[in-house]
C-alpha positions in Angstrom: -6.9 28.6 27.0 -7.8 26.1 29.6 -10.9 28.2 30.4 -12.0 28.0 26.8 -11.5 24.3 26.7 -13.5 23.7 29.8 -16.3 25.9 28.5 -16.4 23.8 25.3 -16.7 20.4 27.0 -20.5 20.7 27.7 -21.1 21.4 24.1 -19.0 18.4 23.0 -20.8 16.3 25.5 -24.2 17.2 24.0 -23.0 16.3 20.5 -21.7 13.0 21.8 -25.0 11.7 23.3 -27.9 13.8 22.0 -29.5 13.6 18.5 -28.7 17.2 17.5 -29.8 17.9 13.9 -26.9 20.2 13.0 -24.3 17.7 14.0 -22.6 14.8 12.2 -24.6 12.2 14.1 -28.3 13.3 14.2 -29.4 9.7 14.9 -27.9 8.3 18.1 -27.3 4.5 17.9 -26.5 2.1 20.6 -23.0 1.7 19.1 -22.4 5.4 19.5 -23.6 5.5 23.1 -21.3 2.6 24.0 -18.3 4.0 22.1 -18.7 7.5 23.6 -19.2 6.2 27.1 -15.9 4.5 26.8 -14.3 7.4 24.9 -15.1 10.3 27.3 -13.2 9.0 30.4 -10.2 8.3 28.2 -10.5 11.8 26.7 -10.8 13.6 30.0 -7.9 11.7 31.5 -5.8 12.5 28.4 -6.6 16.2 28.8 -5.8 16.2 32.5 -2.5 14.4 32.2 -1.3 16.3 29.1 -2.1 19.8 30.5 -0.5 18.9 33.9 2.6 17.7 32.1 2.8 20.8 29.9 2.5 23.0 33.1 5.3 21.0 34.8 7.6 21.8 31.8 7.5 25.5 32.9 8.7 24.5 36.4 11.2 21.8 35.6 12.5 22.8 32.2 11.9 26.6 31.8 14.8 26.9 29.3 12.6 25.6 26.5 10.8 29.0 26.3 14.0 30.7 25.3 14.7 28.5 22.3 14.3 30.2 18.9 12.5 28.3 16.2 14.7 28.8 13.1 13.6 28.0 9.5 11.0 25.4 10.2 9.7 23.5 7.2 5.9 22.8 6.9 4.6 20.1 4.6 1.0 20.9 3.9 -1.4 20.9 1.0 -4.5 18.8 0.0 -5.3 15.8 2.2 -4.5 12.4 0.5 -2.0 14.1 -1.8 1.3 12.4 -0.8 2.1 14.5 2.3 2.9 11.4 4.4 5.3 10.0 1.7 7.0 13.4 1.3 7.2 13.9 5.0 9.0 10.6 5.6 11.4 11.3 2.7 12.4 14.6 4.3 12.6 13.0 7.7 15.3 10.8 6.3 17.6 13.9 6.2 18.2 13.3 9.9 21.3 15.6 10.4 19.1 18.5 9.2 15.6 17.8 10.4 13.8 16.7 13.5 10.2 15.7 13.4 7.9 14.2 16.0 6.8 10.6 16.0 3.2 9.3 16.6 4.2 8.2 20.1 5.5 11.6 21.0 2.5 13.4 19.6 -0.1 11.3 21.5 1.7 10.2 24.7 4.5 12.8 25.1 4.0 16.3 23.8 5.6 17.6 26.9 9.3 17.3 28.0 8.2 15.7 31.3 6.4 12.9 29.4 9.3 12.3 27.1 11.7 12.1 30.0 9.3 9.7 31.8 8.9 7.4 28.7 12.6 7.4 28.0 13.4 6.3 31.6 10.7 3.5 31.2 12.4 2.4 27.9 15.8 2.2 29.6 14.3 0.1 32.4 12.6 -2.2 30.0 15.9 -2.8 28.1 17.5 -3.7 31.4 14.8 -6.2 32.0 15.1 -7.9 28.7 12.9 -5.8 26.4 9.6 -7.7 27.1 7.7 -4.5 27.3 8.9 -3.3 23.9 7.9 -6.6 22.3 4.4 -6.4 23.9 3.8 -2.9 22.7 4.9 -3.9 19.2 2.5 -6.9 19.2 -0.4 -4.6 20.3 0.3 -1.8 17.9 0.6 -4.2 14.9 -2.9 -5.4 15.7 -4.4 -2.0 16.5 -3.0 -0.2 13.5 -3.3 -3.0 11.0 -7.0 -2.2 10.4 -5.9 1.3 9.2 -2.9 0.3 7.0 -4.9 0.5 3.8 -5.9 4.1 4.6 -2.9 5.5 6.4 -0.1 3.1 7.5 1.6 4.2 10.6 3.3 2.9 13.8 4.2 4.6 17.1 7.8 5.3 16.1 6.9 6.7 12.6 6.9 10.4 11.8 3.4 11.7 12.0 1.2 14.8 11.8 2.0 17.2 14.7 -1.6 18.4 14.3 -2.3 15.5 16.7 -0.5 17.3 19.5 -3.1 20.1 19.2 -5.9 17.8 20.3 -5.6 18.8 24.0 -6.1 22.4 22.9 -9.1 21.5 20.7 -7.3 23.0 17.7 -7.5 19.7 15.7 -10.5 19.7 13.3 -10.3 15.8 13.2 -12.1 16.0 16.6 -15.2 16.4 14.5 -15.0 12.7 13.8 -15.7 11.5 17.4 -17.8 14.5 18.6 -19.7 15.5 15.4 -19.7 19.2 16.5 -19.8 21.3 13.3 -18.1 24.2 15.0 -14.9 22.3 14.8 -15.0 22.7 11.0 -14.4 26.4 11.5 -10.7 25.4 11.9 -10.8 24.5 8.2 -11.1 28.2 7.3 -8.8 29.4 10.1 -7.0 32.2 8.2 -10.3 33.9 7.3 -12.6 33.0 10.2 -10.4 33.0 13.3 -10.1 36.2 15.3 -6.8 37.9 16.1 -7.0 36.6 19.6 -7.6 33.0 18.4 -4.7 33.2 16.1 -2.4 34.5 18.8 -3.4 31.7 21.2 -3.0 29.1 18.6 0.5 30.3 17.6 1.6 30.7 21.3 0.5 27.1 22.1 2.0 25.6 18.9 5.3 27.5 19.2 5.6 26.1 22.7 5.1 22.5 21.4 7.9 23.1 18.8 10.2 24.6 21.4 9.7 21.6 23.7 10.5 19.2 20.8 13.7 21.2 20.0 14.7 21.3 23.6 14.6 17.5 23.8 16.0 16.6 20.4 18.4 19.5 19.7 17.9 23.2 19.1 20.4 23.2 16.2 18.1 21.2 14.0 15.3 22.4 11.8 11.8 21.5 12.9 9.8 19.5 10.2 6.1 19.6 10.3 3.6 17.6 8.2 0.0 18.7 8.3 -2.5 19.0 5.4 -4.8 20.4 8.1 -2.4 23.4 8.3 -3.4 24.5 4.8 -6.2 26.8 6.0 -3.6 28.2 8.5 -0.9 28.9 5.9 -1.1 32.7 6.2 -1.1 32.6 10.0 1.9 30.3 10.1 3.8 32.3 7.5 3.4 35.5 9.5 4.3 33.8 12.8 7.4 32.1 11.4 8.8 34.6 8.9 11.8 32.4 7.9 9.7 29.2 7.5 9.5 27.2 4.3 6.2 25.8 3.0 6.0 22.7 0.8 2.5 22.1 -0.7 1.4 18.8 -2.0 -1.5 18.7 -4.5 -3.3 15.9 -6.3 -5.9 15.5 -9.1 -9.3 16.2 -7.4 -10.6 13.0 -9.2 -8.5 11.1 -6.7 -7.9 13.4 -3.7 -11.6 14.3 -3.0 -13.1 10.8 -2.9 -10.1 9.5 -1.0 -10.4 12.1 1.7 -14.2 11.5 2.0 -13.7 7.7 2.3 -10.9 8.0 4.9 -13.0 10.2 7.1 -16.0 7.9 6.8 -13.9 5.0 8.0 -13.3 7.0 11.2 -16.9 8.1 11.5 -18.2 4.5 11.3 -16.0 3.6 14.3 -18.0 6.1 16.4 -21.5 5.5 15.1 -23.5 2.7 13.5 -25.6 5.3 11.7 -23.5 7.6 9.6 -25.1 10.4 7.5 -22.8 10.1 4.5 -24.6 13.1 2.8 -23.5 15.4 5.8 -19.9 14.3 5.6 -19.9 14.5 1.8 -21.2 18.1 1.8 -19.0 19.3 4.6 -15.8 17.7 3.1 -16.5 19.0 -0.4 -16.9 22.5 0.9 -13.7 22.1 3.0 -11.6 20.8 0.1 -12.8 23.5 -2.3 -11.6 26.0 0.2 -8.3 24.1 0.7 -7.5 24.1 -3.0 -8.6 27.8 -3.5 -6.7 29.1 -0.4 -3.6 27.1 -1.3 -3.5 28.4 -4.8 -4.1 32.0 -3.7 -1.9 32.2 -0.5 1.1 30.1 -1.4 2.2 32.3 -4.4 2.2 35.3 -2.2 5.3 34.0 -0.4 8.8 34.5 -1.9 10.0 31.7 -4.2 12.7 30.6 -1.7 10.0 30.1 0.9 7.5 27.9 -1.0 7.4 24.9 -3.3 4.4 23.2 -4.8 4.6 19.5 -5.9 2.0 17.3 -7.6 1.6 13.9 -6.1 1.7 12.2 -9.5 5.2 13.7 -10.1 6.3 12.9 -6.6 5.4 9.2 -6.9 7.0 8.9 -10.3 10.3 10.5 -9.4 10.6 11.3 -5.7 14.3 11.8 -5.7 14.2 14.3 -8.6 11.3 16.2 -7.0 12.9 16.4 -3.6 16.2 17.6 -4.9 14.4 20.3 -7.0 12.6 21.4 -3.9 15.9 21.6 -2.0 17.3 23.8 -4.7 14.4 26.2 -4.8 14.3 26.5 -1.0 18.1 27.1 -1.0 19.0 24.1 1.0 22.0 21.9 0.2 21.4 18.1 0.6 24.3 16.0 2.0 25.7 13.3 -0.3 24.6 10.5 2.0 21.0 11.8 1.9 21.0 12.0 -1.9 22.1 8.3 -2.0 19.4 7.4 0.5 16.8 9.2 -1.6 17.7 7.3 -4.7 17.2 4.0 -2.8 13.8 5.2 -1.6 12.8 6.1 -5.2 13.5 2.6 -6.3 11.3 1.2 -3.6 8.5 3.6 -4.2 8.2 2.5 -7.8 7.3 -1.0 -6.6 4.7 0.2 -4.1 1.0 -0.3 -4.8 -1.6 1.4 -2.6 -4.3 -0.9 -1.1 -6.6 2.0 -0.3 -9.5 1.2 -2.6 -12.8 3.1 -3.0 -15.4 4.0 -5.6 -16.2 7.7 -6.0 -19.8 7.0 -7.2 -20.5 4.8 -4.1 -19.6 7.9 -2.0 -22.1 10.0 -3.9 -19.4 12.1 -5.6 -20.1 12.3 -9.3 -17.9 13.5 -12.1 -20.3 16.4 -12.5 -19.8 17.4 -8.8 -16.1 17.4 -9.2 -16.2 19.4 -12.4 -18.5 22.0 -10.9 -16.7 22.4 -7.6 -13.1 22.1 -8.7 -12.9 23.5 -12.2 -10.5 26.2 -11.1 -8.2 23.5 -9.5 -8.2 21.3 -12.7 -7.1 24.4 -14.8 -4.5 25.9 -12.5 -2.9 22.6 -11.6 -2.9 21.3 -15.3 -5.2 18.3 -14.7 -7.7 17.2 -17.3 -11.2 18.4 -16.2 -13.4 15.7 -14.8 -15.8 14.3 -17.4 
């Protein structure tokens, strides 16, 4: 895998600094040059440290490779469809589930790194906790700009897709690099070769095993990744006892929301963003997401899959989660049921601040009706007018 990653770096370097017409950034701006000049040293350092740490795990903690991954639960579906909300509701069932935090995914996917950071935290506590307060002050300011799109902090449960960045299996890398080949990951089940699928599963299984080794092999691993939707069949085959929970949403809201959120990231990496390129690519991606989900999920036995509409989840999260537990043949603890009811009350008072106008993004009602007619009908949404 390392050989493939190294062979990909020159291509990513070209898309970072050259005005390549097939890429996301065909016009190179001064902002993009400056941002990428700062980004590349950080990215290469990140790759080196992460892969060295993953390799050290085999020497220092070889027992992780013998752990069985039993009945993992995957929260996937359409981006911007409530997967984060559902993920955090399920993560509240702590005796059952274990799920990675943002800090672990970015800074500690390996056991070695987790041990290192844990020792540093203990040292900081002994010295009065000034380091923790400093980190909290910094993250509140760094992440505050993204709160309207996706509120998160280092200790929050987050998408473990981020841990696949060092292996270049994260399609979100298209945002900094603009390489259209990364979008092949959004049709993984149909476009990836058998060898690519095997390498992906081997690497991803190793990440899960490391997490269970550190947090407890007796618990179920909980994953949340809308970007795993195009990998549903591959994951279902690799983990035959896994459960899959799919979140969906009215295309009227999900499609413009996803386009807008990606454009927010694109504008960080370039002062000149071709919105038409992103709109076209993301529309095609989301059509495939809806279609693949509606075709592949029903092929699984009922006790392995559950589909939930965001509109229903927001209105009655406790009812929807308990219905999901019943279908997936899981028994919730009484304490967890009580906690769910508390969270349901709080969610009814929540108002999203993520505002956008679909027409300003170039997505018309006609576009939605033409591309997503099948989704409106199968998911019982009124067709876009």
